[in-house]
PQR file with spaces between the fields and no chain letter, atoms N, CA, C, O and H, PARSE charges and radii, in Angstrom:
ATOM       1  N    MET     1      11.506   -0.529   -4.246 -0.4000 1.5000
ATOM       2  CA   MET     1      11.459    0.838   -3.776 -0.0000 2.0000
ATOM       3  C    MET     1      10.609    0.851   -2.498  0.5500 1.7000
ATOM       4  O    MET     1       9.450    0.439   -2.527 -0.5500 1.4000
ATOM       5  N    PRO     2      11.160    1.310   -1.409 -0.5600 1.5000
ATOM       6  CA   PRO     2      10.389    1.355   -0.158  0.2800 2.0000
ATOM       7  C    PRO     2       9.402    2.519   -0.141  0.5500 1.7000
ATOM       8  O    PRO     2       9.548    3.493   -0.879 -0.5500 1.4000
ATOM       9  N    ALA     3       8.406    2.391    0.713 -0.4000 1.5000
ATOM      10  CA   ALA     3       7.417    3.464    0.880 -0.0000 2.0000
ATOM      11  C    ALA     3       8.112    4.701    1.434  0.5500 1.7000
ATOM      12  O    ALA     3       9.097    4.593    2.165 -0.5500 1.4000
ATOM      13  H    ALA     3       8.288    1.600    1.312  0.4000 1.0000
ATOM      14  N    GLN     4       7.593    5.878    1.082 -0.4000 1.5000
ATOM      15  CA   GLN     4       8.206    7.129    1.509 -0.0000 2.0000
ATOM      16  C    GLN     4       7.424    7.808    2.626  0.5500 1.7000
ATOM      17  O    GLN     4       7.833    8.861    3.114 -0.5500 1.4000
ATOM      18  H    GLN     4       6.793    5.965    0.488  0.4000 1.0000
ATOM      19  N    SER     5       6.301    7.216    3.036 -0.4000 1.5000
ATOM      20  CA   SER     5       5.526    7.765    4.141 -0.0000 2.0000
ATOM      21  C    SER     5       4.692    6.654    4.768  0.5500 1.7000
ATOM      22  O    SER     5       4.487    5.599    4.167 -0.5500 1.4000
ATOM      23  H    SER     5       5.969    6.360    2.639  0.4000 1.0000
ATOM      24  N    LYS     6       4.216    6.906    5.986 -0.4000 1.5000
ATOM      25  CA   LYS     6       3.363    5.933    6.664 -0.0000 2.0000
ATOM      26  C    LYS     6       2.064    5.730    5.902  0.5500 1.7000
ATOM      27  O    LYS     6       1.563    4.609    5.816 -0.5500 1.4000
ATOM      28  H    LYS     6       4.382    7.763    6.474  0.4000 1.0000
ATOM      29  N    ALA     7       1.515    6.805    5.349 -0.4000 1.5000
ATOM      30  CA   ALA     7       0.270    6.712    4.596 -0.0000 2.0000
ATOM      31  C    ALA     7       0.454    5.832    3.357  0.5500 1.7000
ATOM      32  O    ALA     7      -0.419    5.029    3.027 -0.5500 1.4000
ATOM      33  H    ALA     7       1.922    7.715    5.420  0.4000 1.0000
ATOM      34  N    GLN     8       1.574    5.984    2.685 -0.4000 1.5000
ATOM      35  CA   GLN     8       1.862    5.191    1.489 -0.0000 2.0000
ATOM      36  C    GLN     8       2.032    3.715    1.860  0.5500 1.7000
ATOM      37  O    GLN     8       1.582    2.832    1.131 -0.5500 1.4000
ATOM      38  H    GLN     8       2.283    6.636    2.954  0.4000 1.0000
ATOM      39  N    GLN     9       2.678    3.456    2.985 -0.4000 1.5000
ATOM      40  CA   GLN     9       2.883    2.092    3.446 -0.0000 2.0000
ATOM      41  C    GLN     9       1.545    1.439    3.796  0.5500 1.7000
ATOM      42  O    GLN     9       1.323    0.271    3.479 -0.5500 1.4000
ATOM      43  H    GLN     9       3.044    4.173    3.577  0.4000 1.0000
ATOM      44  N    GLN    10       0.666    2.179    4.440 -0.4000 1.5000
ATOM      45  CA   GLN    10      -0.659    1.674    4.806 -0.0000 2.0000
ATOM      46  C    GLN    10      -1.503    1.387    3.563  0.5500 1.7000
ATOM      47  O    GLN    10      -2.167    0.354    3.483 -0.5500 1.4000
ATOM      48  H    GLN    10       0.846    3.128    4.698  0.4000 1.0000
ATOM      49  N    ALA    11      -1.475    2.290    2.611 -0.4000 1.5000
ATOM      50  CA   ALA    11      -2.243    2.120    1.373 -0.0000 2.0000
ATOM      51  C    ALA    11      -1.765    0.879    0.626  0.5500 1.7000
ATOM      52  O    ALA    11      -2.574    0.127    0.083 -0.5500 1.4000
ATOM      53  H    ALA    11      -0.936    3.129    2.675  0.4000 1.0000
ATOM      54  N    ALA    12      -0.465    0.669    0.600 -0.4000 1.5000
ATOM      55  CA   ALA    12       0.085   -0.507   -0.069 -0.0000 2.0000
ATOM      56  C    ALA    12      -0.359   -1.783    0.644  0.5500 1.7000
ATOM      57  O    ALA    12      -0.656   -2.787   -0.005 -0.5500 1.4000
ATOM      58  H    ALA    12       0.192    1.280    1.041  0.4000 1.0000
ATOM      59  N    GLY    13      -0.405   -1.746    1.965 -0.4000 1.5000
ATOM      60  CA   GLY    13      -0.859   -2.910    2.729 -0.0000 2.0000
ATOM      61  C    GLY    13      -2.306   -3.254    2.431  0.5500 1.7000
ATOM      62  O    GLY    13      -2.649   -4.429    2.301 -0.5500 1.4000
ATOM      63  H    GLY    13      -0.164   -0.931    2.491  0.4000 1.0000
ATOM      64  N    ALA    14      -3.151   -2.253    2.321 -0.4000 1.5000
ATOM      65  CA   ALA    14      -4.560   -2.485    1.998 -0.0000 2.0000
ATOM      66  C    ALA    14      -4.704   -3.040    0.583  0.5500 1.7000
ATOM      67  O    ALA    14      -5.469   -3.977    0.357 -0.5500 1.4000
ATOM      68  H    ALA    14      -2.872   -1.299    2.425  0.4000 1.0000
ATOM      69  N    ALA    15      -3.972   -2.465   -0.363 -0.4000 1.5000
ATOM      70  CA   ALA    15      -4.034   -2.946   -1.750 -0.0000 2.0000
ATOM      71  C    ALA    15      -3.524   -4.380   -1.845  0.5500 1.7000
ATOM      72  O    ALA    15      -4.075   -5.189   -2.591 -0.5500 1.4000
ATOM      73  H    ALA    15      -3.350   -1.704   -0.179  0.4000 1.0000
ATOM      74  N    LEU    16      -2.483   -4.693   -1.097 -0.4000 1.5000
ATOM      75  CA   LEU    16      -1.935   -6.048   -1.088 -0.0000 2.0000
ATOM      76  C    LEU    16      -2.948   -7.036   -0.524  0.5500 1.7000
ATOM      77  O    LEU    16      -3.108   -8.136   -1.053 -0.5500 1.4000
ATOM      78  H    LEU    16      -2.035   -4.036   -0.491  0.4000 1.0000
ATOM      79  N    ALA    17      -3.625   -6.652    0.537 -0.4000 1.5000
ATOM      80  CA   ALA    17      -4.654   -7.517    1.124 -0.0000 2.0000
ATOM      81  C    ALA    17      -5.762   -7.802    0.108  0.5500 1.7000
ATOM      82  O    ALA    17      -6.260   -8.925    0.032 -0.5500 1.4000
ATOM      83  H    ALA    17      -3.496   -5.758    0.967  0.4000 1.0000
ATOM      84  N    ALA    18      -6.143   -6.802   -0.661 -0.4000 1.5000
ATOM      85  CA   ALA    18      -7.173   -6.994   -1.678 -0.0000 2.0000
ATOM      86  C    ALA    18      -6.666   -7.898   -2.803  0.5500 1.7000
ATOM      87  O    ALA    18      -7.410   -8.751   -3.288 -0.5500 1.4000
ATOM      88  H    ALA    18      -5.738   -5.889   -0.599  0.4000 1.0000
ATOM      89  N    LYS    19      -5.421   -7.726   -3.220 -0.4000 1.5000
ATOM      90  CA   LYS    19      -4.839   -8.578   -4.274 -0.0000 2.0000
ATOM      91  C    LYS    19      -4.841  -10.038   -3.838  0.5500 1.7000
ATOM      92  O    LYS    19      -5.058  -10.937   -4.651 -0.5500 1.4000
ATOM      93  H    LYS    19      -4.817   -7.033   -2.827  0.4000 1.0000
ATOM      94  N    ARG    20      -4.598  -10.267   -2.545 -0.4000 1.5000
ATOM      95  CA   ARG    20      -4.530  -11.628   -2.018 -0.0000 2.0000
ATOM      96  C    ARG    20      -5.899  -12.191   -1.668  0.5500 1.7000
ATOM      97  O    ARG    20      -6.010  -13.348   -1.264 -0.5500 1.4000
ATOM      98  H    ARG    20      -4.422   -9.537   -1.885  0.4000 1.0000
ATOM      99  N    GLY    21      -6.940  -11.382   -1.820 -0.4000 1.5000
ATOM     100  CA   GLY    21      -8.287  -11.840   -1.534 -0.0000 2.0000
ATOM     101  C    GLY    21      -8.659  -11.789   -0.060  0.5500 1.7000
ATOM     102  O    GLY    21      -9.667  -12.367    0.346 -0.5500 1.4000
ATOM     103  H    GLY    21      -6.850  -10.442   -2.148  0.4000 1.0000
ATOM     104  N    GLU    22      -7.854  -11.103    0.743 -0.4000 1.5000
ATOM     105  CA   GLU    22      -8.113  -11.005    2.179 -0.0000 2.0000
ATOM     106  C    GLU    22      -9.137   -9.921    2.499  0.5500 1.7000
ATOM     107  O    GLU    22      -9.680   -9.889    3.603 -0.5500 1.4000
ATOM     108  H    GLU    22      -7.035  -10.633    0.413  0.4000 1.0000
ATOM     109  N    MET    23      -9.399   -9.050    1.560 -0.4000 1.5000
ATOM     110  CA   MET    23     -10.450   -8.045    1.690 -0.0000 2.0000
ATOM     111  C    MET    23     -11.015   -7.775    0.299  0.5500 1.7000
ATOM     112  O    MET    23     -10.400   -8.128   -0.707 -0.5500 1.4000
ATOM     113  H    MET    23      -8.957   -9.075    0.663  0.4000 1.0000
ATOM     114  N    LYS    24     -12.164   -7.161    0.251 -0.4000 1.5000
ATOM     115  CA   LYS    24     -12.812   -6.899   -1.030 -0.0000 2.0000
ATOM     116  C    LYS    24     -12.217   -5.676   -1.715  0.5500 1.7000
ATOM     117  O    LYS    24     -11.889   -4.681   -1.067 -0.5500 1.4000
ATOM     118  H    LYS    24     -12.663   -6.874    1.069  0.4000 1.0000
ATOM     119  N    LYS    25     -12.083   -5.765   -3.026 -0.4000 1.5000
ATOM     120  CA   LYS    25     -11.584   -4.637   -3.810 -0.0000 2.0000
ATOM     121  C    LYS    25     -12.487   -3.420   -3.628  0.5500 1.7000
ATOM     122  O    LYS    25     -12.012   -2.285   -3.652 -0.5500 1.4000
ATOM     123  H    LYS    25     -12.349   -6.573   -3.552  0.4000 1.0000
ATOM     124  N    SER    26     -13.776   -3.651   -3.447 -0.4000 1.5000
ATOM     125  CA   SER    26     -14.732   -2.549   -3.296 -0.0000 2.0000
ATOM     126  C    SER    26     -14.522   -1.754   -2.004  0.5500 1.7000
ATOM     127  O    SER    26     -15.036   -0.643   -1.875 -0.5500 1.4000
ATOM     128  H    SER    26     -14.162   -4.573   -3.427  0.4000 1.0000
ATOM     129  N    GLU    27     -13.774   -2.311   -1.049 -0.4000 1.5000
ATOM     130  CA   GLU    27     -13.483   -1.618    0.208 -0.0000 2.0000
ATOM     131  C    GLU    27     -12.336   -0.623    0.062  0.5500 1.7000
ATOM     132  O    GLU    27     -12.130    0.217    0.937 -0.5500 1.4000
ATOM     133  H    GLU    27     -13.357   -3.213   -1.154  0.4000 1.0000
ATOM     134  N    LEU    28     -11.596   -0.710   -1.030 -0.4000 1.5000
ATOM     135  CA   LEU    28     -10.448    0.180   -1.242 -0.0000 2.0000
ATOM     136  C    LEU    28     -10.905    1.572   -1.637  0.5500 1.7000
ATOM     137  O    LEU    28     -11.919    1.741   -2.314 -0.5500 1.4000
ATOM     138  H    LEU    28     -11.764   -1.392   -1.741  0.4000 1.0000
ATOM     139  N    LYS    29     -10.138    2.568   -1.203 -0.4000 1.5000
ATOM     140  CA   LYS    29     -10.427    3.961   -1.541 -0.0000 2.0000
ATOM     141  C    LYS    29      -9.121    4.671   -1.882  0.5500 1.7000
ATOM     142  O    LYS    29      -8.045    4.262   -1.444 -0.5500 1.4000
ATOM     143  H    LYS    29      -9.314    2.431   -0.654  0.4000 1.0000
ATOM     144  N    GLY    30      -9.227    5.717   -2.653 -0.4000 1.5000
ATOM     145  CA   GLY    30      -8.092    6.610   -2.921 -0.0000 2.0000
ATOM     146  C    GLY    30      -6.845    5.909   -3.417  0.5500 1.7000
ATOM     147  O    GLY    30      -6.879    5.158   -4.392 -0.5500 1.4000
ATOM     148  H    GLY    30     -10.101    6.049   -3.009  0.4000 1.0000
ATOM     149  N    ALA    31      -5.734    6.169   -2.724 -0.4000 1.5000
ATOM     150  CA   ALA    31      -4.424    5.677   -3.147 -0.0000 2.0000
ATOM     151  C    ALA    31      -4.356    4.161   -3.181  0.5500 1.7000
ATOM     152  O    ALA    31      -3.731    3.588   -4.074 -0.5500 1.4000
ATOM     153  H    ALA    31      -5.706    6.779   -1.932  0.4000 1.0000
ATOM     154  N    SER    32      -4.995    3.500   -2.213 -0.4000 1.5000
ATOM     155  CA   SER    32      -4.927    2.041   -2.190 -0.0000 2.0000
ATOM     156  C    SER    32      -5.625    1.441   -3.416  0.5500 1.7000
ATOM     157  O    SER    32      -5.181    0.419   -3.940 -0.5500 1.4000
ATOM     158  H    SER    32      -5.502    3.965   -1.487  0.4000 1.0000
ATOM     159  N    LYS    33      -6.697    2.061   -3.867 -0.4000 1.5000
ATOM     160  CA   LYS    33      -7.408    1.581   -5.061 -0.0000 2.0000
ATOM     161  C    LYS    33      -6.533    1.764   -6.303  0.5500 1.7000
ATOM     162  O    LYS    33      -6.469    0.884   -7.161 -0.5500 1.4000
ATOM     163  H    LYS    33      -7.058    2.891   -3.441  0.4000 1.0000
ATOM     164  N    GLU    34      -5.861    2.910   -6.389 -0.4000 1.5000
ATOM     165  CA   GLU    34      -4.960    3.164   -7.518 -0.0000 2.0000
ATOM     166  C    GLU    34      -3.781    2.193   -7.510  0.5500 1.7000
ATOM     167  O    GLU    34      -3.376    1.682   -8.554 -0.5500 1.4000
ATOM     168  H    GLU    34      -5.912    3.625   -5.692  0.4000 1.0000
ATOM     169  N    MET    35      -3.237    1.947   -6.319 -0.4000 1.5000
ATOM     170  CA   MET    35      -2.114    1.009   -6.198 -0.0000 2.0000
ATOM     171  C    MET    35      -2.545   -0.399   -6.609  0.5500 1.7000
ATOM     172  O    MET    35      -1.803   -1.102   -7.296 -0.5500 1.4000
ATOM     173  H    MET    35      -3.565    2.362   -5.471  0.4000 1.0000
ATOM     174  N    TYR    36      -3.720   -0.801   -6.199 -0.4000 1.5000
ATOM     175  CA   TYR    36      -4.251   -2.125   -6.542 -0.0000 2.0000
ATOM     176  C    TYR    36      -4.274   -2.309   -8.049  0.5500 1.7000
ATOM     177  O    TYR    36      -3.895   -3.361   -8.564 -0.5500 1.4000
ATOM     178  H    TYR    36      -4.323   -0.230   -5.641  0.4000 1.0000
ATOM     179  N    GLU    37      -4.722   -1.280   -8.749 -0.4000 1.5000
ATOM     180  CA   GLU    37      -4.883   -1.376  -10.192 -0.0000 2.0000
ATOM     181  C    GLU    37      -3.577   -1.231  -10.967  0.5500 1.7000
ATOM     182  O    GLU    37      -3.458   -1.760  -12.073 -0.5500 1.4000
ATOM     183  H    GLU    37      -5.030   -0.426   -8.331  0.4000 1.0000
ATOM     184  N    SER    38      -2.599   -0.527  -10.411 -0.4000 1.5000
ATOM     185  CA   SER    38      -1.408   -0.218  -11.194 -0.0000 2.0000
ATOM     186  C    SER    38      -0.135   -0.966  -10.778  0.5500 1.7000
ATOM     187  O    SER    38       0.877   -0.886  -11.475 -0.5500 1.4000
ATOM     188  H    SER    38      -2.696   -0.097   -9.513  0.4000 1.0000
ATOM     189  N    MET    39      -0.169   -1.689   -9.655 -0.4000 1.5000
ATOM     190  CA   MET    39       1.050   -2.335   -9.168 -0.0000 2.0000
ATOM     191  C    MET    39       0.867   -3.840   -9.061  0.5500 1.7000
ATOM     192  O    MET    39      -0.240   -4.339   -8.859 -0.5500 1.4000
ATOM     193  H    MET    39      -0.991   -1.754   -9.089  0.4000 1.0000
ATOM     194  N    SER    40       1.988   -4.554   -9.203 -0.4000 1.5000
ATOM     195  CA   SER    40       1.957   -6.012   -9.051 -0.0000 2.0000
ATOM     196  C    SER    40       2.004   -6.366   -7.566  0.5500 1.7000
ATOM     197  O    SER    40       2.296   -5.520   -6.721 -0.5500 1.4000
ATOM     198  H    SER    40       2.887   -4.149   -9.367  0.4000 1.0000
ATOM     199  N    GLU    41       1.717   -7.616   -7.269 -0.4000 1.5000
ATOM     200  CA   GLU    41       1.742   -8.069   -5.876 -0.0000 2.0000
ATOM     201  C    GLU    41       3.137   -7.912   -5.272  0.5500 1.7000
ATOM     202  O    GLU    41       3.266   -7.537   -4.107 -0.5500 1.4000
ATOM     203  H    GLU    41       1.480   -8.303   -7.955  0.4000 1.0000
ATOM     204  N    SER    42       4.174   -8.194   -6.047 -0.4000 1.5000
ATOM     205  CA   SER    42       5.539   -8.076   -5.521 -0.0000 2.0000
ATOM     206  C    SER    42       5.909   -6.616   -5.239  0.5500 1.7000
ATOM     207  O    SER    42       6.601   -6.331   -4.262 -0.5500 1.4000
ATOM     208  H    SER    42       4.069   -8.499   -6.993  0.4000 1.0000
ATOM     209  N    GLU    43       5.456   -5.702   -6.081 -0.4000 1.5000
ATOM     210  CA   GLU    43       5.704   -4.279   -5.835 -0.0000 2.0000
ATOM     211  C    GLU    43       4.985   -3.825   -4.566  0.5500 1.7000
ATOM     212  O    GLU    43       5.540   -3.076   -3.762 -0.5500 1.4000
ATOM     213  H    GLU    43       4.894   -5.933   -6.875  0.4000 1.0000
ATOM     214  N    LEU    44       3.760   -4.280   -4.395 -0.4000 1.5000
ATOM     215  CA   LEU    44       2.992   -3.919   -3.200 -0.0000 2.0000
ATOM     216  C    LEU    44       3.639   -4.481   -1.943  0.5500 1.7000
ATOM     217  O    LEU    44       3.668   -3.816   -0.907 -0.5500 1.4000
ATOM     218  H    LEU    44       3.309   -4.889   -5.048  0.4000 1.0000
ATOM     219  N    GLU    45       4.159   -5.703   -2.030 -0.4000 1.5000
ATOM     220  CA   GLU    45       4.852   -6.308   -0.886 -0.0000 2.0000
ATOM     221  C    GLU    45       6.030   -5.447   -0.459  0.5500 1.7000
ATOM     222  O    GLU    45       6.252   -5.224    0.732 -0.5500 1.4000
ATOM     223  H    GLU    45       4.135   -6.243   -2.872  0.4000 1.0000
ATOM     224  N    GLU    46       6.780   -4.966   -1.440 -0.4000 1.5000
ATOM     225  CA   GLU    46       7.957   -4.145   -1.148 -0.0000 2.0000
ATOM     226  C    GLU    46       7.562   -2.856   -0.419  0.5500 1.7000
ATOM     227  O    GLU    46       8.227   -2.455    0.536 -0.5500 1.4000
ATOM     228  H    GLU    46       6.599   -5.147   -2.407  0.4000 1.0000
ATOM     229  N    PHE    47       6.500   -2.221   -0.859 -0.4000 1.5000
ATOM     230  CA   PHE    47       6.015   -1.008   -0.201 -0.0000 2.0000
ATOM     231  C    PHE    47       5.477   -1.329    1.189  0.5500 1.7000
ATOM     232  O    PHE    47       5.780   -0.627    2.155 -0.5500 1.4000
ATOM     233  H    PHE    47       5.959   -2.547   -1.635  0.4000 1.0000
ATOM     234  N    ALA    48       4.683   -2.383    1.288 -0.4000 1.5000
ATOM     235  CA   ALA    48       4.005   -2.706    2.540 -0.0000 2.0000
ATOM     236  C    ALA    48       4.964   -3.158    3.632  0.5500 1.7000
ATOM     237  O    ALA    48       4.683   -2.948    4.812 -0.5500 1.4000
ATOM     238  H    ALA    48       4.437   -2.953    0.504  0.4000 1.0000
ATOM     239  N    GLU    49       6.080   -3.767    3.276 -0.4000 1.5000
ATOM     240  CA   GLU    49       6.995   -4.262    4.296 -0.0000 2.0000
ATOM     241  C    GLU    49       8.003   -3.220    4.771  0.5500 1.7000
ATOM     242  O    GLU    49       8.860   -3.526    5.599 -0.5500 1.4000
ATOM     243  H    GLU    49       6.308   -3.937    2.317  0.4000 1.0000
ATOM     244  N    THR    50       7.912   -2.013    4.265 -0.4000 1.5000
ATOM     245  CA   THR    50       8.794   -0.931    4.696 -0.0000 2.0000
ATOM     246  C    THR    50       8.621   -0.671    6.185  0.5500 1.7000
ATOM     247  O    THR    50       7.496   -0.569    6.674 -0.5500 1.4000
ATOM     248  H    THR    50       7.215   -1.764    3.593  0.4000 1.0000
ATOM     249  N    ASP    51       9.724   -0.566    6.900 -0.4000 1.5000
ATOM     250  CA   ASP    51       9.680   -0.250    8.326 -0.0000 2.0000
ATOM     251  C    ASP    51       9.153    1.164    8.506  0.5500 1.7000
ATOM     252  O    ASP    51       9.654    2.098    7.881 -0.5500 1.4000
ATOM     253  H    ASP    51      10.638   -0.649    6.503  0.4000 1.0000
ATOM     254  N    ARG    52       8.145    1.328    9.355 -0.4000 1.5000
ATOM     255  CA   ARG    52       7.495    2.633    9.539 -0.0000 2.0000
ATOM     256  C    ARG    52       8.309    3.581   10.414  0.5500 1.7000
ATOM     257  O    ARG    52       8.057    4.786   10.418 -0.5500 1.4000
ATOM     258  H    ARG    52       7.738    0.569    9.862  0.4000 1.0000
ATOM     259  N    LYS    53       9.271    3.056   11.146 -0.4000 1.5000
ATOM     260  CA   LYS    53      10.066    3.902   12.024 -0.0000 2.0000
ATOM     261  C    LYS    53      10.826    4.949   11.219  0.5500 1.7000
ATOM     262  O    LYS    53      11.573    4.620   10.297 -0.5500 1.4000
ATOM     263  H    LYS    53       9.476    2.077   11.142  0.4000 1.0000
ATOM     264  N    GLY    54      10.628    6.193   11.573 -0.4000 1.5000
ATOM     265  CA   GLY    54      11.330    7.282   10.905 -0.0000 2.0000
ATOM     266  C    GLY    54      10.632    7.839    9.670  0.5500 1.7000
ATOM     267  O    GLY    54      11.076    8.840    9.108 -0.5500 1.4000
ATOM     268  H    GLY    54      10.021    6.460   12.321  0.4000 1.0000
ATOM     269  N    LEU    55       9.551    7.205    9.244 -0.4000 1.5000
ATOM     270  CA   LEU    55       8.828    7.718    8.079 -0.0000 2.0000
ATOM     271  C    LEU    55       7.900    8.872    8.490  0.5500 1.7000
ATOM     272  O    LEU    55       7.320    8.844    9.576 -0.5500 1.4000
ATOM     273  H    LEU    55       9.191    6.392    9.701  0.4000 1.0000
ATOM     274  N    PRO    56       7.761    9.876    7.629 -0.5600 1.5000
ATOM     275  CA   PRO    56       6.780   10.933    7.931  0.2800 2.0000
ATOM     276  C    PRO    56       5.375   10.380    7.776  0.5500 1.7000
ATOM     277  O    PRO    56       5.173    9.381    7.085 -0.5500 1.4000
ATOM     278  N    ASP    57       4.399   11.023    8.415 -0.4000 1.5000
ATOM     279  CA   ASP    57       3.014   10.565    8.306 -0.0000 2.0000
ATOM     280  C    ASP    57       2.517   10.627    6.869  0.5500 1.7000
ATOM     281  O    ASP    57       1.860    9.704    6.388 -0.5500 1.4000
ATOM     282  H    ASP    57       4.564   11.834    8.976  0.4000 1.0000
ATOM     283  N    LYS    58       2.839   11.731    6.183 -0.4000 1.5000
ATOM     284  CA   LYS    58       2.423   11.918    4.794 -0.0000 2.0000
ATOM     285  C    LYS    58       3.599   12.422    3.984  0.5500 1.7000
ATOM     286  O    LYS    58       4.479   13.113    4.497 -0.5500 1.4000
ATOM     287  H    LYS    58       3.373   12.481    6.574  0.4000 1.0000
ATOM     288  N    LYS    59       3.599   12.066    2.719 -0.4000 1.5000
ATOM     289  CA   LYS    59       4.628   12.539    1.793 -0.0000 2.0000
ATOM     290  C    LYS    59       4.272   13.961    1.388  0.5500 1.7000
ATOM     291  O    LYS    59       3.123   14.245    1.050 -0.5500 1.4000
ATOM     292  H    LYS    59       2.884   11.504    2.302  0.4000 1.0000
ATOM     293  N    ASN    60       5.239   14.840    1.422 -0.4000 1.5000
ATOM     294  CA   ASN    60       4.984   16.244    1.052 -0.0000 2.0000
ATOM     295  C    ASN    60       4.847   16.434   -0.417  0.5500 1.7000
ATOM     296  O    ASN    60       4.632   17.555   -0.877 -0.5500 1.4000
ATOM     297  H    ASN    60       6.173   14.609    1.697  0.4000 1.0000
């Protein structure tokens, strides 16, 4: 399932970086922290690799 907004795509990228050990889990906030805890690495990859072109800034 692709990300539905730029904010969602960014949050998934941050959570993915934390899952991979590229950043500390303690640096995560809000949606990215929730995504880290509730999604697998493959699910996060799918969200994070979504093309941002045409996506709204935030999901309504």
